[in-house]
LODO-834674 format. One line per field, with one value per residue (C-alpha): residue number from 0; residue in three letters; x, y, z. Coordinates in nm, 2 decimals. Layout:
num <- [NUM	...] $
residuo <- [ALA	...] $
east <- [X	...] $
north <- [Y	...] $
up <- [Z	...] $
END
This chain:
num <- [0	1	2	3	4	5	6	7	8	9	10	11	12	13	14	15	16	17	18	19	20	21	22	23	24	25	26	27	28	29	30	31	32	33	34	35	36	37	38	39	40	41	42	43	44	45	46	47	48	49	50	51	52	53	54	55	56	57	58	59	60	61	62	63	64	65	66	67	68	69	70	71	72	73	74	75	76	77	78	79	80	81	82	83	84	85	86	87	88	89	90	91	92	93	94	95	96	97	98	99	100	101	102	103	104	105	106	107	108	109	110	111	112	113	114	115	116	117	118	119	120	121	122	123	124	125	126	127	128	129	130	131	132	133	134	135	136	137	138	139	140	141	142	143	144	145	146	147	148	149	150	151	152	153	154	155	156	157	158	159	160	161	162	163	164	165	166	167	168	169	170	171	172	173	174	175	176	177	178	179	180	181	182	183	184	185	186	187	188	189	190	191	192	193	194	195	196	197	198	199	200	201	202	203	204	205	206	207	208	209	210] $
residuo <- [SER	SER	PHE	LEU	ARG	ILE	GLY	ARG	ASN	CYS	VAL	ILE	LYS	GLU	SER	LYS	LYS	PRO	GLU	GLU	LYS	GLY	SER	ILE	GLU	GLU	GLU	ALA	LEU	LYS	ARG	HIS	GLY	ASN	SER	THR	GLU	GLU	MET	ASN	ASN	LEU	LYS	THR	GLN	TYR	GLN	SER	GLU	LEU	GLN	LYS	PHE	ARG	LYS	ASN	ARG	PHE	ASP	THR	SER	ALA	TYR	ASP	TYR	LEU	LEU	LEU	PHE	SER	HIS	PHE	SER	LYS	ILE	GLY	PHE	ASN	LEU	ARG	SER	HIS	ILE	LEU	ASP	ALA	TYR	LYS	GLN	LYS	VAL	LYS	THR	ILE	PRO	THR	ASP	LEU	THR	GLU	GLN	GLU	ASN	ILE	ARG	LYS	ASP	ASN	ILE	LEU	ARG	VAL	ALA	LEU	HIS	ILE	ARG	ARG	GLY	ASP	SER	CYS	GLY	HIS	SER	LEU	HIS	GLY	TYR	GLU	ARG	LYS	PRO	SER	PRO	LEU	ASP	SER	ILE	ALA	GLN	VAL	SER	SER	VAL	ARG	MET	CYS	TYR	ASP	THR	SER	VAL	TYR	MET	GLU	ALA	LEU	SER	ARG	ILE	GLN	MET	LEU	ALA	LYS	GLY	ARG	HIS	LEU	VAL	VAL	TYR	VAL	ALA	THR	ASP	HIS	LEU	LEU	ASP	LEU	MET	ARG	GLU	ILE	ALA	LYS	SER	HIS	SER	LYS	ILE	TYR	HIS	GLN	CYS	THR	TRP	LYS	TYR	VAL	TYR	HIS	SER	ARG	SER	LEU	PHE	ASN	TYR] $
east <- [-1.10	-1.12	-0.80	-0.94	-1.24	-0.98	-0.76	-0.46	-0.20	-0.18	0.18	0.39	0.29	0.02	-0.13	-0.38	-0.46	-0.82	-0.73	-0.78	-0.99	-0.99	-1.28	-1.16	-1.15	-1.51	-1.65	-1.48	-1.63	-1.98	-1.93	-1.81	-2.05	-1.95	-2.05	-1.82	-1.97	-1.92	-1.55	-1.48	-1.61	-1.39	-1.07	-1.12	-1.18	-0.83	-0.68	-0.78	-0.64	-0.32	-0.30	-0.39	-0.10	0.15	0.09	0.09	0.33	0.56	0.27	0.11	0.06	0.18	-0.19	-0.21	0.09	-0.01	-0.31	-0.12	0.13	-0.18	-0.31	0.03	0.10	-0.24	-0.19	0.20	0.12	-0.19	-0.09	-0.16	-0.22	0.16	0.30	0.04	0.15	0.52	0.40	0.25	0.52	0.69	0.41	0.44	0.13	0.15	-0.04	-0.01	-0.26	-0.51	-0.78	-0.73	-0.75	-1.04	-1.24	-1.21	-1.50	-1.39	-1.66	-1.51	-1.15	-0.98	-0.68	-0.42	-0.10	0.20	0.51	0.81	1.15	1.42	1.81	2.02	1.70	1.76	2.16	2.11	1.94	2.16	1.89	1.76	1.39	1.11	0.89	0.57	0.40	0.43	0.08	-0.07	-0.05	0.31	0.53	0.62	0.95	1.21	1.50	1.77	1.51	1.32	1.24	1.23	0.96	1.00	0.80	0.57	0.46	0.34	0.17	-0.01	-0.14	-0.24	-0.41	-0.63	-0.73	-0.84	-1.06	-1.20	-1.26	-1.51	-1.43	-1.34	-1.00	-0.71	-0.47	-0.15	0.05	0.42	0.66	1.02	1.35	1.43	1.17	1.28	1.43	1.10	0.86	1.07	1.03	0.64	0.61	0.82	0.73	0.38	0.27	-0.09	-0.16	0.07	-0.14	-0.47	-0.38	-0.30	0.03	0.16	0.47	0.66	0.98	1.29	1.65	1.88	2.13	1.97	2.06	2.45	2.57] $
north <- [-1.72	-2.13	-2.11	-1.95	-2.19	-2.51	-2.36	-2.33	-2.06	-1.93	-1.89	-1.94	-2.30	-2.54	-2.55	-2.75	-2.44	-2.26	-1.89	-1.58	-1.40	-1.02	-0.80	-0.79	-1.16	-1.24	-0.96	-1.15	-1.46	-1.30	-1.12	-1.43	-1.69	-2.05	-2.28	-2.45	-2.30	-1.96	-2.03	-2.18	-1.87	-1.69	-1.89	-1.86	-1.47	-1.45	-1.69	-1.47	-1.15	-1.30	-1.43	-1.07	-0.91	-1.16	-1.06	-0.68	-0.64	-0.43	-0.18	-0.21	0.12	0.19	0.21	-0.15	-0.25	-0.10	-0.29	-0.63	-0.56	-0.48	-0.83	-1.01	-0.82	-0.90	-1.27	-1.25	-1.08	-1.26	-1.19	-1.42	-1.29	-1.38	-1.16	-0.89	-0.87	-0.85	-0.52	-0.38	-0.36	-0.15	0.09	0.46	0.69	1.06	1.20	1.00	1.20	0.91	1.16	1.31	0.98	0.86	1.17	1.02	0.82	0.48	0.51	0.84	0.74	0.71	0.51	0.59	0.41	0.65	0.51	0.75	0.66	0.80	0.67	0.48	0.43	0.77	0.80	0.74	1.08	1.35	1.65	1.59	1.51	1.54	1.83	1.71	1.35	1.13	1.03	0.73	0.61	0.65	0.38	0.17	0.26	-0.04	-0.03	0.16	0.42	0.48	0.83	0.98	1.28	1.57	1.53	1.83	1.61	1.38	1.62	1.78	1.44	1.37	1.71	1.63	1.31	1.48	1.72	1.40	1.23	1.52	1.55	1.20	1.19	1.03	0.79	0.77	0.47	0.58	0.33	0.49	0.42	0.78	0.77	1.01	1.28	1.27	1.29	1.60	1.76	1.69	1.86	2.16	2.24	2.09	2.14	2.21	1.86	1.70	1.83	1.74	1.37	1.07	0.92	0.56	0.40	0.09	0.19	0.02	0.14	0.23	0.05	-0.31	-0.24	-0.19	-0.49] $
up <- [-0.23	-0.31	-0.11	0.19	0.22	0.27	0.47	0.27	0.27	-0.09	-0.26	0.07	0.18	0.25	0.58	0.78	0.98	0.92	0.74	0.94	0.70	0.69	0.60	0.23	0.22	0.36	0.11	-0.15	-0.08	-0.07	-0.37	-0.57	-0.40	-0.32	-0.61	-0.81	-1.14	-0.98	-0.90	-1.22	-1.46	-1.20	-1.27	-1.66	-1.63	-1.43	-1.69	-1.98	-1.76	-1.72	-2.08	-2.21	-1.96	-2.06	-2.43	-2.38	-2.04	-2.26	-2.31	-1.96	-1.78	-1.45	-1.33	-1.44	-1.29	-0.95	-0.97	-1.04	-0.76	-0.51	-0.56	-0.55	-0.22	-0.07	-0.15	-0.05	0.30	0.40	0.78	1.07	1.41	1.54	1.23	1.33	1.69	1.59	1.37	1.65	1.86	1.58	1.46	1.52	1.54	1.49	1.68	2.00	2.20	2.27	2.33	2.01	1.83	2.01	1.86	1.52	1.42	1.27	0.99	0.90	0.84	0.47	0.49	0.23	0.17	0.07	-0.06	-0.07	-0.27	-0.14	-0.02	-0.28	-0.51	-0.59	-0.64	-1.01	-1.05	-1.20	-1.18	-0.83	-0.74	-1.01	-0.94	-1.11	-1.08	-1.38	-1.56	-1.48	-1.82	-1.85	-1.90	-1.59	-1.41	-1.36	-1.19	-1.40	-1.48	-1.17	-1.07	-0.72	-0.68	-0.45	-0.12	-0.24	-0.52	-0.28	-0.03	-0.33	-0.43	-0.06	-0.04	-0.38	-0.18	0.12	-0.08	-0.27	0.08	0.19	0.53	0.63	0.83	0.65	0.81	0.60	0.61	0.52	0.36	0.29	0.35	0.49	0.73	1.02	0.79	0.57	0.86	0.98	0.65	0.64	0.96	0.89	0.51	0.49	0.86	0.73	0.63	0.86	1.17	0.95	0.91	1.13	1.04	1.08	1.01	1.11	1.27	1.23	1.31	1.03	1.20	1.12	0.73	0.79	0.64] $
END
């Protein structure tokens, strides 16, 4: 948050331009306060957590890795308006019916990020997709031992999130390297939850990745 106040773009490069803060950043500034003492205490806390992670990195659970990567992603993809404009041109939404979308109250939405690994990432698998999810405290997966999970595993998890959301409408942000086939599979084999959610994804033609 100290980077936000002095107008620097953390990690990428220094900038004189004011930071475009979103709701998460604004809340962080309120929560952590503005005094030098508070910021120093926060810095000491983060340094302690980083040292602990370095010491125990080989014993770190998948859950802790997810938390760590979420922080890195937020810092690395602190989007400015021109980047958001570029994304908006590629974002697709299902359903596309504007009337149906407008009937959903914004304060009754739960946003869910859904990453489904497919394509060449699964080329090493000799036994097909995993039919059950790995526990959160399992050892983190690296490139040579990554698993790929059946679509039903993700849809069951999504159904559980929907149940826990207690009536809030799910907006699912999909990230995958097998987009159109995956969305067709969800629509065909998991039609109930497909029609109960709003789905969003950034569509890029696969021809861009033909090297």
